[in-house]
Each structure stands twice: as structure tokens, then as C-alpha cells.
C-alpha positions, 0 to 999 in steps of 0.5 A: 500499500502506497502512502496515498492508499494508506492516507485514503483509508485512514480518512475513509476509517476516520469518516466512517467512525464518524458516521456509524462508529468502526468494528473493533478489527477496523478500529485496528486497522485504524491504529496500524495505519496511523502509526505506520503513517506517522513513521513514514512520514518523520522518516521522510522529514528527518531524510529532508532535513539531514540534507538541509545546509545552511549559509550564514551571513558570513559565508560560512555553511553549516550541515544541519545533520552534522550539528544536530548530532553534535549537539545530542552527542553534547547532550548525552555526555552532559547527562551521563556526567550528572548521572555519575554525579547523582550516583546513578 
């Protein structure tokens, strides 16, 4: 099932839920489709964001993915240090 078919089915189930309600099987299908849709959407968004490069006024270029990875590494190191201080 491609993205558009998945979205169409999600919308169809939503309309049916408002009009007459869903069976247990349909509710499970709706939940599964929504989770799949969100997962794919996030993966696509992340892929798009990882290719972005920002040019500063001084002409330097920042790779958004590299900057994000560096921030996450520093955050993890800080959390680890705080955990060690607190005896965890």
C-alpha cells in the first residue's frame, strides 16, 4: 500500500467512525495505518532535514545533520556526567 492509498484508507475509516462507528477490526486497522503513516512521515521529514545546509551571512555553511548530531552527543555526555554525580 503506497502513502496515498494508506492516507485515503485512514480518511475513509475516520469518516466512517464519525458516521456510524467502527468495528473492533476496523479500529485496529485504523490504529495500525496511523502508526505506519506517522512512522513514514517522520522518516521522510528526517531525510529531508538531514540534507539541509544553511549559509550564514559570513558565507560559512552549516550542515544541519552534523550540527544536530553534535548537539545530541554533547547532551548525552552532559546527562551521563549528571548521572554519575547523582550516583546513578
